[in-house]
VMD Tcl script that draws the C-alpha trace (Angstrom):
set ca {
  {-1.38 159.30 199.38}
  {-4.54 157.44 200.46}
  {-4.39 155.23 197.36}
  {-1.06 153.70 198.42}
  {-1.49 150.68 200.64}
  {0.13 150.57 204.06}
  {2.60 147.93 202.88}
  {3.74 150.02 199.90}
  {4.04 153.10 202.09}
  {6.17 151.16 204.57}
  {8.52 150.09 201.75}
  {8.80 153.70 200.57}
  {9.73 154.89 204.05}
  {12.37 152.18 204.29}
  {13.84 153.40 200.98}
  {13.81 156.98 202.25}
  {15.75 156.05 205.38}
  {18.14 153.62 203.69}
  {20.54 156.27 202.39}
  {21.01 159.66 203.97}
  {22.54 161.10 200.79}
  {20.32 159.63 198.04}
  {16.55 159.05 197.87}
  {15.09 157.25 194.83}
  {11.30 157.09 194.68}
  {10.74 156.67 190.95}
  {7.45 155.21 189.69}
  {5.82 154.72 193.09}
  {2.43 156.22 192.26}
  {3.13 159.16 194.59}
  {0.89 162.22 194.50}
  {3.07 164.15 196.89}
  {6.53 163.87 198.42}
  {6.43 161.87 201.70}
  {6.99 164.19 204.67}
  {9.77 161.91 205.90}
  {11.91 163.08 202.96}
  {11.94 166.65 204.26}
  {13.38 165.44 207.57}
  {16.59 164.14 205.94}
  {18.67 167.31 206.04}
  {21.71 165.58 204.52}
  {20.04 164.29 201.33}
  {21.94 165.34 198.20}
  {20.19 163.44 195.42}
  {16.39 163.22 195.21}
  {14.75 161.29 192.34}
  {10.94 161.38 192.00}
  {10.52 160.55 188.31}
  {7.33 159.09 186.81}
  {4.93 159.64 189.68}
  {1.71 161.70 189.86}
  {3.01 164.72 191.77}
  {1.25 167.95 190.74}
  {2.54 170.34 193.39}
  {5.65 170.59 195.57}
  {5.36 171.37 199.29}
  {7.08 174.50 200.56}
  {9.09 172.22 202.87}
  {11.18 171.45 199.80}
  {13.20 174.48 200.87}
  {14.36 172.58 203.96}
  {16.57 170.32 201.82}
  {19.43 172.79 201.77}
  {22.02 170.09 200.98}
  {20.24 169.02 197.80}
  {22.45 168.94 194.71}
  {20.34 166.95 192.25}
  {16.54 167.12 192.03}
  {14.76 165.11 189.33}
  {10.95 165.21 189.06}
  {10.61 164.22 185.42}
  {7.36 162.70 184.15}
  {4.91 163.92 186.78}
  {2.00 166.33 186.50}
  {3.69 169.41 187.96}
  {1.80 172.62 187.26}
  {4.11 174.99 189.18}
  {7.34 175.23 191.19}
  {7.17 176.77 194.68}
  {9.11 180.00 195.39}
  {10.97 178.07 198.11}
  {13.02 176.41 195.39}
  {15.30 179.44 195.63}
  {16.48 178.12 199.04}
  {18.22 175.15 197.38}
  {21.49 177.02 197.03}
  {23.60 173.90 196.46}
  {21.42 172.61 193.63}
  {23.50 171.70 190.56}
  {20.99 169.73 188.48}
  {17.23 170.31 188.16}
  {15.18 168.03 185.91}
  {11.51 169.02 185.57}
  {10.93 167.72 182.02}
  {7.68 166.07 180.90}
  {5.35 167.96 183.23}
  {2.55 170.52 182.86}
  {4.46 173.70 183.70}
  {3.15 176.84 182.02}
  {5.84 179.13 183.46}
  {8.99 179.18 185.56}
  {9.20 181.19 188.80}
  {11.53 184.17 188.90}
  {13.05 182.67 192.06}
  {14.78 180.14 189.83}
  {17.32 182.85 189.09}
  {18.55 182.64 192.70}
  {20.05 179.17 192.19}
  {23.63 180.41 192.08}
  {25.24 176.98 191.60}
  {22.85 175.49 189.03}
  {24.70 173.92 186.09}
  {22.08 171.80 184.35}
  {18.41 172.67 183.88}
  {16.06 170.34 182.00}
  {12.59 171.77 181.27}
  {11.64 169.99 178.02}
  {8.09 168.83 177.19}
  {6.15 171.35 179.23}
  {3.78 174.17 178.25}
  {6.03 177.16 178.80}
  {5.29 180.02 176.41}
  {7.59 182.62 177.99}
  {10.75 182.59 180.09}
  {10.98 184.98 183.07}
  {13.02 188.11 182.42}
  {14.85 187.65 185.75}
  {17.49 185.21 184.59}
  {20.57 187.22 185.55}
  {21.43 184.85 188.36}
  {21.85 181.80 186.14}
  {25.47 182.67 185.35}
  {26.69 179.17 186.22}
  {24.29 177.33 183.89}
  {26.06 175.04 181.40}
  {23.22 172.92 179.96}
  {19.68 174.17 179.27}
  {17.01 172.01 177.65}
  {13.82 173.87 176.66}
  {12.68 171.53 173.87}
  {8.98 170.88 173.18}
  {7.48 173.97 174.79}
  {5.52 176.90 173.34}
  {8.26 179.53 173.23}
  {7.97 182.27 170.60}
  {10.74 184.54 171.87}
  {13.60 184.52 174.38}
  {14.36 187.29 176.94}
  {17.41 189.47 176.43}
  {18.57 188.58 179.95}
  {19.71 185.20 178.64}
  {22.88 187.01 177.69}
  {23.91 186.58 181.35}
  {24.32 182.83 180.84}
  {27.98 183.28 179.96}
  {28.90 179.66 180.76}
  {26.13 178.03 178.74}
  {27.57 175.20 176.60}
  {24.52 173.27 175.43}
  {21.11 174.71 174.50}
  {18.15 172.78 173.10}
  {15.19 174.74 171.69}
  {13.72 172.05 169.42}
  {9.94 171.81 168.91}
  {8.98 175.36 169.89}
  {7.25 178.19 167.99}
  {10.18 180.50 167.28}
  {9.57 182.63 164.19}
  {12.89 184.48 164.32}
  {16.31 183.24 165.32}
  {16.77 184.86 168.78}
  {19.68 187.28 168.39}
  {20.46 186.98 172.10}
  {21.85 183.50 171.40}
  {24.65 185.05 169.35}
  {26.03 186.58 172.54}
  {26.50 183.37 174.48}
  {30.29 183.16 174.07}
  {30.76 179.59 175.35}
  {27.96 177.95 173.41}
  {29.24 174.69 171.92}
  {26.05 172.91 170.91}
  {22.85 174.59 169.72}
  {19.78 172.71 168.54}
  {16.85 174.77 167.32}
  {15.11 172.29 165.00}
  {11.36 172.03 164.37}
  {10.61 175.75 164.61}
  {9.46 178.33 162.05}
  {12.69 180.25 161.48}
  {13.28 181.70 157.99}
  {16.75 183.23 158.32}
  {19.85 183.52 160.49}
  {21.22 186.84 161.82}
  {24.63 188.13 160.78}
  {25.63 188.19 164.44}
  {25.77 184.40 164.39}
  {29.45 184.84 163.56}
  {30.04 185.71 167.23}
  {29.45 182.07 168.27}
  {33.16 181.40 167.85}
  {33.16 178.22 169.93}
  {30.08 176.62 168.38}
  {30.80 173.03 167.32}
  {27.32 171.68 166.55}
  {24.35 173.53 165.02}
  {21.09 171.74 164.24}
  {18.28 173.64 162.48}
  {16.32 170.86 160.82}
  {12.65 171.35 159.90}
  {12.53 175.15 159.72}
  {11.81 177.48 156.78}
  {15.29 178.78 156.05}
  {15.69 180.11 152.52}
  {19.36 181.15 152.52}
  {22.44 181.00 154.75}
  {24.36 184.20 155.57}
  {28.08 184.13 154.79}
  {28.71 184.93 158.46}
  {27.68 181.36 159.31}
  {30.78 180.14 157.52}
  {33.00 182.15 159.85}
  {32.34 179.64 162.63}
  {35.72 177.97 162.34}
  {35.08 175.47 165.17}
  {31.89 174.08 163.62}
  {32.02 170.28 163.32}
  {28.36 169.34 162.78}
  {25.90 171.34 160.70}
  {22.38 169.94 160.18}
  {19.92 171.85 157.99}
  {17.54 169.12 156.78}
  {13.99 169.94 155.67}
  {14.35 173.63 154.89}
  {14.05 175.59 151.62}
  {17.70 176.08 150.75}
  {18.76 176.30 147.10}
  {22.41 177.37 147.29}
  {25.39 176.41 149.47}
  {27.86 179.28 149.61}
  {31.42 178.86 148.32}
  {32.45 180.09 151.77}
  {31.63 176.63 153.14}
  {35.31 175.85 152.55}
  {36.10 177.98 155.62}
  {34.60 175.27 157.84}
  {37.84 173.34 158.07}
  {36.73 171.40 161.19}
  {33.43 170.25 159.63}
  {32.79 166.52 160.13}
  {29.05 166.22 159.47}
  {27.02 168.18 156.92}
  {23.36 167.25 156.49}
  {21.29 169.11 153.87}
  {18.56 166.54 153.16}
  {15.16 167.52 151.75}
  {15.98 170.99 150.47}
  {15.96 172.47 146.95}
  {19.61 172.08 145.90}
  {20.30 171.46 142.21}
  {24.06 171.34 142.63}
  {26.68 171.51 145.36}
  {29.62 173.91 145.22}
  {33.03 172.45 144.37}
  {34.42 174.33 147.37}
  {32.80 171.79 149.68}
  {35.61 169.44 148.64}
  {38.01 171.73 150.53}
  {36.35 170.65 153.80}
  {38.78 167.77 153.94}
  {37.81 166.65 157.46}
  {34.25 165.84 156.36}
  {33.15 162.35 157.46}
  {29.41 162.35 156.73}
  {27.64 164.11 153.83}
  {23.84 163.81 153.66}
  {22.11 165.18 150.54}
  {18.94 163.04 150.39}
  {15.82 164.43 148.76}
  {17.16 167.29 146.62}
  {17.37 167.86 142.86}
  {21.09 167.26 142.44}
  {22.20 165.92 139.05}
  {25.87 165.35 139.81}
  {28.39 165.46 142.63}
  {31.33 167.89 142.74}
  {34.16 166.69 140.49}
  {36.77 166.91 143.26}
  {35.07 164.49 145.65}
  {38.34 162.56 145.86}
  {39.68 165.31 148.14}
  {37.30 164.23 150.91}
  {39.79 161.64 152.13}
  {38.03 161.08 155.46}
  {34.48 160.73 154.11}
  {32.81 157.64 155.57}
  {29.11 158.19 154.74}
  {27.78 159.51 151.43}
  {23.98 159.80 151.37}
  {22.56 161.02 148.06}
  {19.24 159.16 147.77}
  {16.20 160.66 146.03}
  {18.00 163.05 143.70}
  {18.25 163.22 139.87}
  {21.62 161.63 139.26}
  {22.15 159.38 136.23}
  {25.78 158.51 136.99}
  {28.09 158.16 139.96}
  {31.34 160.08 139.77}
  {34.24 157.64 139.57}
  {36.19 160.04 141.77}
  {34.58 158.45 144.81}
  {36.83 155.44 144.19}
  {39.67 157.49 145.67}
  {37.90 157.91 149.00}
  {39.60 155.08 150.85}
  {37.64 155.47 154.13}
  {34.20 155.33 152.52}
  {31.99 152.93 154.47}
  {28.38 153.73 153.50}
  {26.88 154.74 150.13}
  {23.14 155.46 149.98}
  {22.05 156.40 146.46}
  {18.54 154.99 146.11}
  {15.81 156.74 144.13}
  {18.01 158.24 141.41}
  {18.32 157.35 137.71}
  {21.67 155.55 137.81}
  {22.21 153.23 134.84}
  {25.63 151.92 135.87}
  {28.14 152.01 138.71}
  {31.80 152.73 137.91}
  {33.90 149.60 138.24}
  {36.47 151.72 140.09}
  {34.27 151.49 143.16}
  {36.15 148.24 143.85}
  {38.95 150.39 145.30}
  {36.75 151.44 148.23}
  {37.67 148.38 150.25}
  {36.14 149.69 153.51}
  {32.56 149.87 152.23}
  {30.13 147.92 154.44}
  {26.75 149.18 153.14}
  {25.52 150.08 149.64}
  {21.95 151.10 148.79}
  {21.30 151.45 145.05}
  {17.60 150.58 145.11}
  {15.08 152.21 142.78}
  {17.49 153.18 140.03}
  {17.80 152.03 136.39}
  {20.53 149.42 136.66}
  {20.16 146.68 134.04}
  {23.25 144.72 135.11}
  {24.65 143.67 138.45}
  {27.46 146.18 139.25}
  {30.57 143.99 138.98}
  {32.67 146.53 140.86}
  {30.76 145.64 144.01}
  {32.00 142.05 143.85}
  {35.46 143.10 145.02}
  {34.13 144.71 148.21}
  {35.01 141.97 150.67}
  {33.92 144.10 153.66}
  {30.42 144.65 152.22}
  {27.69 143.40 154.59}
  {24.51 145.14 153.38}
  {23.57 145.49 149.70}
  {20.23 146.77 148.38}
  {19.59 146.56 144.63}
  {15.79 146.40 144.74}
  {13.70 148.18 142.13}
  {16.09 147.93 139.19}
  {16.15 145.96 135.90}
  {18.71 143.29 136.76}
  {17.99 139.98 135.02}
  {21.10 137.98 135.87}
  {23.41 137.44 138.84}
  {27.13 137.52 138.00}
  {29.31 134.59 139.17}
  {31.71 136.96 140.92}
  {29.07 137.81 143.51}
  {30.52 134.94 145.54}
  {33.57 137.10 146.27}
  {31.46 139.30 148.54}
  {32.14 136.68 151.15}
  {31.00 138.70 154.19}
  {27.64 139.75 152.76}
  {24.85 139.29 155.33}
  {21.92 141.30 153.90}
  {20.95 141.26 150.21}
  {17.84 142.81 148.60}
  {17.03 142.11 144.95}
  {13.26 142.54 144.93}
  {11.43 144.15 142.00}
  {13.99 143.19 139.35}
  {13.78 140.92 136.26}
  {15.29 137.75 137.70}
  {13.92 134.59 136.08}
  {15.74 132.20 138.39}
  {17.15 131.79 141.88}
  {20.77 131.84 140.78}
  {23.15 129.17 142.06}
  {25.72 131.94 142.43}
  {23.67 133.31 145.32}
  {24.05 129.98 147.10}
  {27.76 130.70 147.52}
  {26.98 133.57 149.88}
  {27.25 131.30 152.89}
  {27.15 134.09 155.48}
  {23.91 135.56 154.18}
  {21.27 136.10 156.88}
  {18.65 138.13 154.95}
  {17.68 137.59 151.30}
  {14.86 139.37 149.48}
  {14.04 138.06 145.98}
  {10.39 139.09 145.98}
  {8.54 140.46 142.96}
  {10.63 138.74 140.32}
  {9.84 135.88 137.91}
  {11.42 132.96 139.78}
  {9.88 129.50 139.35}
  {12.28 127.25 141.29}
  {15.05 127.06 143.89}
  {18.39 125.28 143.28}
  {19.39 122.35 145.55}
  {22.55 124.22 146.51}
  {20.43 126.61 148.56}
  {21.28 124.27 151.45}
  {24.76 125.89 151.47}
  {23.17 129.05 152.91}
  {23.38 127.62 156.40}
  {22.88 130.91 158.25}
  {19.94 132.25 156.26}
  {17.22 133.46 158.63}
  {14.95 135.60 156.43}
  {13.91 134.63 152.90}
  {11.33 136.67 150.95}
  {10.03 135.08 147.74}
  {6.58 136.59 147.48}
  {5.07 137.60 144.15}
  {7.06 135.20 141.99}
  {5.89 132.30 139.79}
  {6.15 129.22 142.00}
  {3.52 126.59 141.14}
  {4.68 124.29 143.94}
  {6.36 124.80 147.26}
  {10.15 124.62 146.69}
  {11.05 121.50 148.69}
  {14.71 122.60 148.62}
  {13.92 125.31 151.17}
  {13.20 122.66 153.78}
  {16.96 122.19 154.16}
  {17.41 125.71 155.59}
  {17.57 124.72 159.24}
  {18.16 128.30 160.51}
  {15.27 129.86 158.57}
  {13.01 131.97 160.80}
  {11.00 134.02 158.28}
  {9.65 132.70 154.98}
  {7.29 134.63 152.72}
  {5.91 132.77 149.69}
  {2.71 134.76 149.33}
  {1.27 135.75 145.94}
  {2.41 132.67 144.04}
  {0.46 129.74 142.52}
  {1.27 126.94 144.97}
  {-1.35 124.21 145.47}
  {0.13 122.17 148.32}
  {2.82 122.08 150.99}
  {5.27 119.13 151.32}
  {5.58 117.22 154.58}
  {9.29 118.11 154.58}
  {8.34 121.57 155.80}
  {8.50 120.11 159.31}
  {12.31 120.29 158.97}
  {12.08 124.07 159.44}
  {12.27 123.61 163.18}
  {13.05 127.21 164.16}
  {10.71 129.02 161.77}
  {8.72 131.80 163.43}
  {7.05 133.74 160.62}
  {5.35 132.02 157.65}
  {3.29 133.78 154.98}
  {1.48 131.64 152.39}
  {-1.25 134.13 151.49}
  {-2.76 134.44 148.02}
  {-1.84 131.02 146.67}
  {-3.97 128.25 145.14}
  {-3.93 125.90 148.13}
  {-6.68 123.29 147.75}
  {-7.09 123.04 151.51}
  {-5.50 124.35 154.67}
  {-2.05 122.69 154.70}
  {-2.13 120.56 157.86}
  {1.63 120.04 157.46}
  {2.06 123.54 158.91}
  {0.65 122.33 162.24}
  {3.90 120.44 162.89}
  {5.88 123.72 163.02}
  {5.85 124.03 166.80}
  {8.13 127.11 166.76}
  {5.75 129.13 164.54}
  {4.74 132.50 166.02}
  {3.15 134.23 163.03}
  {1.05 132.53 160.33}
  {-0.63 134.37 157.47}
  {-3.09 132.72 155.06}
  {-5.03 135.72 153.81}
  {-6.60 134.79 150.46}
  {-7.73 138.06 148.89}
  {-6.45 136.90 145.51}
  {-6.06 133.17 146.18}
  {-8.18 130.04 146.33}
  {-10.50 130.30 149.33}
  {-10.01 127.91 152.24}
  {-13.20 126.37 153.64}
  {-11.99 124.65 156.79}
  {-9.30 124.90 159.46}
  {-7.56 121.68 160.55}
  {-8.22 120.05 163.92}
  {-4.43 120.02 164.50}
  {-4.24 123.81 164.59}
  {-3.87 123.82 168.43}
  {-0.48 122.13 168.00}
  {0.94 125.55 167.09}
  {1.45 126.30 170.77}
  {3.78 129.27 170.19}
  {1.49 131.04 167.73}
  {1.07 134.75 168.48}
  {-0.44 136.05 165.23}
  {-2.92 134.27 162.97}
  {-4.36 135.81 159.80}
  {-7.02 133.70 158.05}
  {-8.92 136.61 156.52}
  {-10.63 136.66 153.10}
  {-11.39 132.94 152.97}
  {-14.63 130.92 152.94}
  {-14.44 129.59 156.50}
  {-17.77 128.83 158.16}
  {-16.43 128.12 161.62}
  {-13.43 128.37 163.88}
  {-12.60 125.07 165.61}
  {-13.13 124.76 169.36}
  {-9.42 124.00 169.73}
  {-8.58 127.66 169.00}
  {-8.73 128.22 172.76}
  {-5.58 126.13 173.22}
  {-3.48 128.78 171.44}
  {-2.72 130.40 174.78}
  {-0.13 132.85 173.41}
  {-2.29 134.21 170.57}
  {-2.11 138.03 170.52}
  {-3.64 138.86 167.12}
  {-6.48 136.97 165.42}
  {-7.53 138.29 162.01}
  {-10.45 136.40 160.47}
  {-12.41 139.11 158.68}
  {-14.31 138.50 155.42}
  {-15.27 134.85 155.90}
  {-18.64 133.14 156.48}
  {-18.19 132.46 160.19}
  {-21.61 132.29 161.87}
  {-20.59 131.35 165.38}
  {-17.60 131.79 167.67}
  {-16.49 128.82 169.74}
  {-16.83 129.22 173.48}
  {-13.09 128.52 173.85}
  {-12.28 131.95 172.37}
  {-12.72 133.28 175.91}
  {-9.60 131.28 176.91}
  {-7.32 133.47 174.76}
  {-6.20 135.60 177.69}
  {-3.27 137.21 175.77}
  {-5.44 138.31 172.83}
  {-5.03 142.03 172.06}
  {-6.46 142.37 168.54}
  {-9.55 140.60 167.19}
  {-10.93 141.31 163.71}
  {-14.07 139.40 162.70}
  {-15.64 142.01 160.47}
  {-17.49 140.91 157.34}
  {-18.73 137.54 158.63}
  {-22.14 136.01 159.44}
  {-22.06 136.33 163.22}
  {-25.48 136.57 164.85}
  {-24.45 136.41 168.50}
  {-21.24 136.72 170.49}
  {-20.24 134.35 173.30}
  {-20.76 135.52 176.86}
  {-17.19 134.69 177.88}
  {-15.67 137.73 176.13}
  {-15.23 139.37 179.52}
  {-12.31 136.98 180.12}
  {-10.31 138.69 177.33}
  {-8.74 141.23 179.67}
  {-5.93 142.13 177.22}
  {-8.20 142.85 174.25}
  {-7.67 146.42 172.98}
  {-8.56 146.41 169.28}
  {-11.87 144.79 168.36}
  {-13.89 144.81 165.12}
  {-17.28 143.13 164.52}
  {-18.43 145.45 161.72}
  {-20.54 144.09 158.82}
  {-22.06 141.17 160.71}
  {-25.83 140.52 161.07}
  {-25.48 140.73 164.85}
  {-28.52 140.44 167.08}
  {-26.77 139.73 170.37}
  {-25.51 142.35 170.86}
  {-26.92 144.49 168.03}
  {-24.52 146.17 165.62}
  {-25.00 149.61 167.17}
  {-23.51 148.29 170.43}
  {-20.43 146.93 168.62}
  {-19.79 150.01 166.47}
  {-17.84 151.76 169.21}
  {-15.40 148.81 169.26}
  {-15.30 148.97 173.06}
  {-15.03 145.62 174.80}
  {-16.51 146.99 178.03}
  {-19.72 148.09 176.27}
  {-20.09 144.73 174.49}
  {-19.46 142.74 177.67}
  {-21.95 144.80 179.68}
  {-24.60 144.15 177.04}
  {-23.89 140.41 177.03}
  {-24.05 140.26 180.82}
  {-27.42 142.04 180.76}
  {-28.61 139.74 177.96}
  {-27.56 136.64 179.91}
  {-29.36 137.92 182.99}
  {-32.49 138.57 180.92}
  {-32.27 135.19 179.15}
  {-31.81 133.49 182.50}
  {-35.08 134.93 183.76}
  {-36.85 134.02 180.52}
  {-35.47 130.47 180.77}
  {-36.89 130.03 184.26}
  {-40.25 131.30 183.05}
  {-40.19 128.88 180.09}
  {-39.35 125.96 182.41}
  {-42.44 126.75 184.50}
  {-44.63 127.10 181.38}
  {-43.44 123.72 180.08}
  {-43.88 122.07 183.50}
  {-47.46 123.29 183.64}
  {-48.42 122.19 180.14}
  {-46.95 118.69 179.64}
  {-49.68 116.03 180.08}
  {-49.22 112.77 182.01}
  {-49.45 110.84 178.72}
  {-46.49 112.79 177.28}
  {-44.42 112.74 180.50}
  {-42.28 109.64 179.79}
  {-41.70 110.53 176.11}
  {-40.77 114.13 177.02}
  {-38.28 112.94 179.69}
  {-36.68 110.61 177.16}
  {-36.14 113.52 174.78}
  {-34.53 115.37 177.68}
  {-32.20 112.31 177.76}
  {-33.16 111.38 181.33}
  {-32.25 107.74 182.05}
  {-35.05 105.21 182.58}
  {-34.29 104.80 186.27}
  {-34.66 108.54 186.84}
  {-37.95 108.61 184.91}
  {-39.34 105.69 186.95}
  {-38.24 107.34 190.19}
  {-40.10 110.52 189.28}
  {-43.21 108.58 188.16}
  {-43.39 106.61 191.42}
  {-42.84 109.66 193.66}
  {-46.41 110.16 194.93}
  {-45.46 113.17 197.05}
  {-44.96 115.28 193.92}
  {-47.66 116.48 191.56}
  {-47.05 116.13 187.80}
  {-45.91 119.76 187.38}
  {-43.26 119.36 190.10}
  {-42.03 116.09 188.56}
  {-41.57 117.74 185.16}
  {-39.86 120.75 186.74}
  {-37.40 118.47 188.52}
  {-36.63 116.71 185.23}
  {-36.06 120.10 183.57}
  {-33.78 121.29 186.38}
  {-31.75 118.08 186.05}
  {-31.52 118.66 182.29}
  {-30.42 122.25 182.95}
  {-27.56 121.09 185.20}
  {-26.41 118.62 182.54}
  {-26.31 121.43 179.93}
  {-24.76 124.21 182.00}
  {-22.06 124.60 179.32}
  {-24.76 126.25 177.18}
  {-25.79 129.87 177.60}
  {-29.37 130.57 178.72}
  {-30.17 131.49 175.11}
  {-28.68 128.20 173.94}
  {-30.79 126.26 176.43}
  {-33.94 127.97 175.17}
  {-33.06 126.96 171.59}
  {-32.46 123.39 172.74}
  {-35.81 123.25 174.54}
  {-37.64 124.49 171.43}
  {-36.06 121.63 169.43}
  {-37.10 119.07 172.10}
  {-40.68 120.36 172.16}
  {-40.81 120.16 168.37}
  {-39.63 116.52 168.46}
  {-42.30 115.59 171.00}
  {-45.01 117.04 168.74}
  {-46.30 119.55 171.36}
  {-46.76 122.30 168.77}
  {-48.98 124.54 170.89}
  {-46.34 124.61 173.65}
  {-43.57 125.06 171.08}
  {-45.28 128.14 169.60}
  {-45.88 129.58 173.05}
  {-42.18 129.30 174.00}
  {-41.11 130.75 170.62}
  {-43.45 133.70 171.07}
  {-42.02 134.42 174.53}
  {-38.46 134.23 173.16}
  {-39.22 136.60 170.24}
  {-40.94 139.07 172.53}
  {-37.98 139.09 174.91}
  {-35.49 139.67 172.06}
  {-37.49 142.63 170.77}
  {-37.02 144.52 174.04}
  {-34.11 146.98 173.78}
  {-31.88 147.61 176.80}
}
mol new
graphics top color blue
foreach p $ca { graphics top sphere $p radius 0.5 }
foreach p [lrange $ca 0 end-1] q [lrange $ca 1 end] { graphics top cylinder $p $q radius 0.2 }
display resetview
C-alpha cells in the first residue's frame, strides 16, 4: 500500500514474522494483504479486521493450514474462487463488508463450522450449499435476503442461525428441516405467519421473531418441548393459545407491543418461566393463577390498561423486577411485602394517590420509580427500605422535601422534580452518598443552603424555580460536575459558581427566566468545564478569558446580543459544538481555523458581513475558514494601499500631531524629523509600519478601522473619507 509509510510497513512485516501460527493485522490501514503473509505456510489464524481491503489475492489459496480467517469491517466486494483450497478452515468471518454474493466454491469448505456474513449486501445465497454439512453457526443478519435455497437442508449440524434485518416475506420452510437447530433469530423481517412444519424443530431452545407482521401463532409452535426463550415483540398478535402450557421448559416469554387484551390462564402452567414481558398491549388484568409461576424473576407489564395488581404476585418468592409503568393503577396490594427478593419496581405514570406502604418492607429494593402519580406525602416507613439507591418521585403532588427521605442514607439518585417543594430540611446532610439530585420545576425562591452539605453531590438541577441568588456556601460542593440553574430569577451571573473547580457542565439558559447581561471575569477559573450553555440571555459580549477554558467541548450561546467574538475563542482546541445563532455578530475572528475539533457550528440569524450569511448557512467550518483567509488576504492588500495613501497625503504641518495619535514616542518622532535622508512620505510610512507592528494582534480589518479613527481625531476629513471609500468598495466585492 503506497499510503503506508516505510516505518509502518516494517512494523507490519515484523508482526507477520513474529508468530508462525497467528498473524494479527487489525486496523493497519491495509488495502491488500502483504505478500509476506502468503509465504507463511504454517499460519493457522489470520486476522485482518477493520482495514480497507476490497479484494483478496488468489495467493490466499496457498495458506492451506489456515483454520481461522477474519476479514470483518473491510470493503470486500467479492471472495476469490481460491478460497475453496482452504480445506482446514473452521471459522470464516466476512461480516461488515460490501459483498453482494457468495461464491459457489464456498461449499467446498468441508471443515467449516462457523460462517459470519452479517452486514453485507447479499440478496441471494448460492444453491450449491450441499458441502456445508459441518456448519454449526451461520450469521446472515443485515443483508437483503428474500428467500433461502432448499439446499440449506444439507446443513444437518447447524445449531445457530441468525437472519435478522433481512427482507423475508415468508418463513422459509427449509428451516424446519434443520434437525439440530437450537437457536433461530429471524427478527426485523416481514413475516406474517409460521408454517405448521415448525413442529419439526424438536431441539429448538431459542426463537426470536421480533418486529415482524405475525398475526397468529400455529398450535404446532407449542409442540417445541425444548423451547426455553420465545421472543415475539412488535408483531400483531391478539391471542396466545392455551397450548402454551406445553412449553414446560420455557424460561423467557416476550410479547411486548402486540394487541393482546388478555393472557390465557394456561400460561401459569409454564412453571419454569423466569421472565415475562408484556409491555405495550391492551391487557386489563393478569391471569389469576400467577402464584404458580414460582420461578418468575421479571414481570414487565408497562403500558397496558390495568387498574389493579393481582395480589397473587405476592406468592412469587423469587420475583426481582416489576415494571408496571403507564397503566391506571390506583393502589398496590400490601401483600407485595412478601416478595422479599425484589430489587427494582417501576410504577411510574399510574394513578397512585398514596405511597404504597407494602414497598416499605422490601429491604432488598434498590431502584424505585413512582414518577407521574398523585402522591402528596411520604410515609415514615420509607426509611425501612434501607438499601434503596435510586428513587424517582417527579411529577407528583409533594409540597415538601420530606425528612423521612433523609433517612435513606444509601441513596445515590433522587428525583423530586416537577413538584411543589419550597425548602429542603437540614437533615438532608444525612444523605452522605447522594450523587444526583433533581429539583427542577419546583417553587424555590432561594437556593436551599442545606444542599451545600452534600459533599458527594455530582449532579444538581434547580432549573425552573424562582431563585434570585446563590450562597457562597455552594463552594462546599467540591466534587460537583453538572449544575443546571436555568430559568430562574438570578439578578446577575452568580460568581460563586466560579469557585466550583470540579464543574464540567454548567447550564444557565434563561428562556423563561430573568436575562443575564454579563459574564463574570472569574469564569476561566472553571478549568474542568466541558459544556457551557448561556443561551437566551441578554449578553452583549463573551469575556476574553473564555479561551482559558481549554477543555470546553460544547459552547451554546444562541439568542443573546453578542456583537463580537473574543480572539481567544480560537484557543478552544477541544471545542466540538458551537451555537451562536440569533446574536448580533457582524464578523467572525480569523483564528477559527485553529478549532480543529469543531464539528457542529451554527451562526444563523446574525447580521454577518464577514463572512456573509450565505457562506455560514452550510455550517461547514472549512468553507467559513477559507472565506476568512481570503478576506484577511484581501484586507491585508487594502491595508498596505491605505498606508501608502496616508503617507502621501499627510502634510509636514500635521506630521508631529499625526505621529502622536499613532502613539509614537517623542524620541521616535524627533528621530524621524531629523532624518534628512528620508522624504516626508517615507518618514510617515516608517511611522505607520512601526504602528502596524505594535498592533499586530489586530486583524487587517481591525487596523483599517483603527486608522480611520486616528484620521478622524487629527481632523484630516478629506483623507478620512478617501480611506472609508476604499474600505467600502473593497467590502462590496464578492469572492
